[in-house]
N, C-alpha and C positions, 0 to 999 in steps of 0.2 A: 773714364768711360762709364756712362750710365748703364743701368740694367737693360733698358730698351735698346741701346746701341749694341750691347753685347749680343742680345737675342737676334737683332737684325743681321749682325756680322756672321753669327753662327748659322742662321737660316740661309744666308747667301752662300756660305761655304758648302752647306749640304746640297743646295741647288746646283752649284757648280760641279760637285762630285757626281751628282746624278746625271748631269748633262754630259760630263766626260765619259761616264759609263755607257750611256746610250750611243755616243759617237764611236766609242771604241768597238762596241759590238756591231755597230753598223758597218764599220770598216772591215771587220772580220767577215760579216755576212756577204759583203761585196766581193771579197776575195774568194769566198767559197763558191759563189755563183759563177765567177770567172773560171774557177778551176773545174767546174762541172763540164765545161766545154773542152777541157784538156784531159779528161779522165783517162781516156785510152792511152794517150801519150805518157801520162804519169805512171800508169800501171806497167806499160811496156819498158820504160826507162828504168823504173825502180826494181823490177822483179826478174828481168831476163837473166842477168848475170847470177844473182843468188839462186835462181831455179836451176841453172845449168851446173853451178858449183855443187849444189846439194844433190842433184841427180848423179853427176859424175863421181864425186868423192863419197857421197853417202849411200849410193845404190850400186853403181857400176863397179867402182874400185873394190868396195867391200864384197860385192857379189863375186868378183874374180878371185877373192882370197888374198888380194895384195894389201889389204888393210883389215884390221880387226873390225868386227861388226859394231863394236861399241863406239867406233869413231863417229858414227852418225849422231850419237848422243852428244858428242863434243861439238859437232858441226852445226846442228840446226839452231841451238840457242845463239851461237855466234852469228849466224846468218841474220837472225832477227835483229840483233844489235847493229850489224853492219848496214842493213837496209834502212833502219831508223835514222842512224847518224848521217849516212850518205844522202838519204832522201831529204832530210831537214836542211842539211848544209847546202845542197845544190838548189833547193827551193828558195833559199834566202840569199845566197851569194850572187848567183848569176843574174836574177832579176834586178837586184839592187845595183849591180854594176851598170846594167843597161839603163835603169831608171836615172841614175846620176849622170849618165852619158847623154841621154836625150833631154832630160829635164822635165818632160811633160807630165809623166805619171807622178813623179815625186813632188812636183809643184802643186798638183791637185791635192795630194795628201797633206802637204804642209799648210794648206789653206784651211784644213779642218779645224773647227773650234776646240782644239785640245792642245796641250803642251807638246812641243816637238818630241820630247823624250817618250811620250806615250805613243806616238806614231812608230817609233823604233820598237817599243815593247810589242805593239800589235804585229809588226812584221816578224818578230821572234816567235810570238804565240802562233801565228798562222803557219809559218814554216814548220814549227814543231808539230802542229796538227797534221800537216802533210806527211811528215815522217812517221807519226803514229798510225796514220791510215795505211801507209805502206807496210808497217809492221803487222797490222791486223790482216792484211792480205797474205802474209807469209803463213798464217795458220793453216788455211786450206791447202797451200802448197806443201807444207810439211806432211800433212795427213795424206795427200795424194802420192807423194814420193816415198815416204818412209812408213806410212800407215799411222793409225792412232797411237798417240804417245801417252804413257801413264804419268799423270801429274796430279799433285794435290791441290786442294782449293787454296791453301796458304801459298803454295808456290805460284799459282796463277795470280793471286793478289799482289805478291811481291814483284812478279814479272810486269804486271800492268803499271805499277808505280814506277818501276825502273824505266819502262818504255816512255812514260810521260817525262821523267827527268831527262832521260837520254835524248828524247826528241827536242826538248828545249835547249839542251846543251849543243846539239848539232846545229840548231838554228842560230844560236848565239855566236858560235864559231863562224858560221857562214856570214852573218852580218858584220862581224869584226873583220873578216877577210874582204868582204865586199866593199867596205868603206876604205880599205887600205890599198887596193889595186886599181889600175886603170883598165879599160876595156881591152887594150892591146895585150895585157898580161894575164887575162883571165884564164886562157887556155894553159899557160905555163903554171898558173896557180893550182889548177886541178891536177896537172901532171906531177908537180913537185910537192904538193901538200896532201890532196885528197887520196891519191893512190897509195903513197907510203903509209898514210894514217890508216887506210883500210886494211893493209896487209901487215901492219905491226900492232893491230888493235885486239889481238887475241880471239878473233872470230874463228880462226881455223885451228887453234891450239889452246890448251890451258896454260896460264902463266906459270903455275907451280911446277909444270913438267919440263921447264926449259933450263933446269939446273946445269945440264951439260953444255949448254950454249949460253954461258953467263952474260956475255955482252949483249946478246939479242934479248935476253930476259930483262936486262936493265933498260934497253931501248923501248921495249914493250911497256914497261912499268911507267915510262914517261908519257905514254899516250893515253889521254882520257878515255878513249874508246875501249881500252883494255878493261877498265873497271865496269863499263857497261856490259861487256861480254861476260865478265866473271860473275856479275850480279845476276844476269839472266840465266847463266849456266847453273849457278847455285840454286836458283828458284825452280828451274824446269828439269834439271838433270843433276840432283845433289850427289849422286854416286860418283860423279866425275870430280877429281880434285879441283878445288876452287878457293879463292880468297874468302876471308871472313865477310859475310854479306853486309854487315854494318860498316866495315871498312870500305868496301866497294861503294856502298850507297853514300857514305860520307864524302868520299873523294868526288863522286859525281855531283853532289849538291854544291860542294866548294867550287868545282870547276865551272858549274853553271852560273853561279853568282859572279865569279871572276870574269868569265868571258861575256856574261850579260852586261856587266859594268863597262868592259872594254868596248862592246858593241854599241851601247847607247852613247858612250863618249865619242866614238868614231862617227856615229850617225849625226850627232849634233855638230861635230866639226865640219863634216861635209855639207850638211844642210844649210849652214850659215855662211859657207864659203862663197 
């Protein structure tokens, strides 16, 4: 290959990557514009249950003296983890199942001048952004229900990074599930997977405090959301017993990569079927 040919090939690759980047962000912008019309529904669906849980168990129950006041510090970081994961998972799984069932929306996406795997990545990124947005909405709710919380700048930074990773993880799990089930089974999927994952993910309790319920501690340790809850709790409420932050973050990253690969592979399989 001559020098001029190599330069031409390299220039073509650079141009293709730039085009892919533009198309990718155009797809994200389109999804954001569509979501603006569903903003009220997104907020209501994502925050109603966490708000009530936080109010009842963090304010009412502790106010009645039936739980220690420190339980609120256990609960609110877990609620942030829960809404992020659940919001991202629901935002990716359900629309994808509908898309593959009807074929119209997904066919338009697959006609975009980018590789099919990049369409899957865009769906993961956008659903993750929705989960992160829901997490951001939890901040004023926490202040409203529990009052201002004392957190450090380092803790906030770690919490933000954790929310980003956790949002992408929830979206990847949603894509993986959305490509594995049919529309008839989507309700059953949420009942048998999302609900147990929510209540065994450490949102309402610290993992290290489950020593007397060993079997449930082991079950919780198998749930990726547990490491999300532990990482957020360690960042925002370090006085509560929690796993080593580096361990929690490492597990989160590993699970995100694993489920991301499964999600892209499942998307490619369904897209070419």
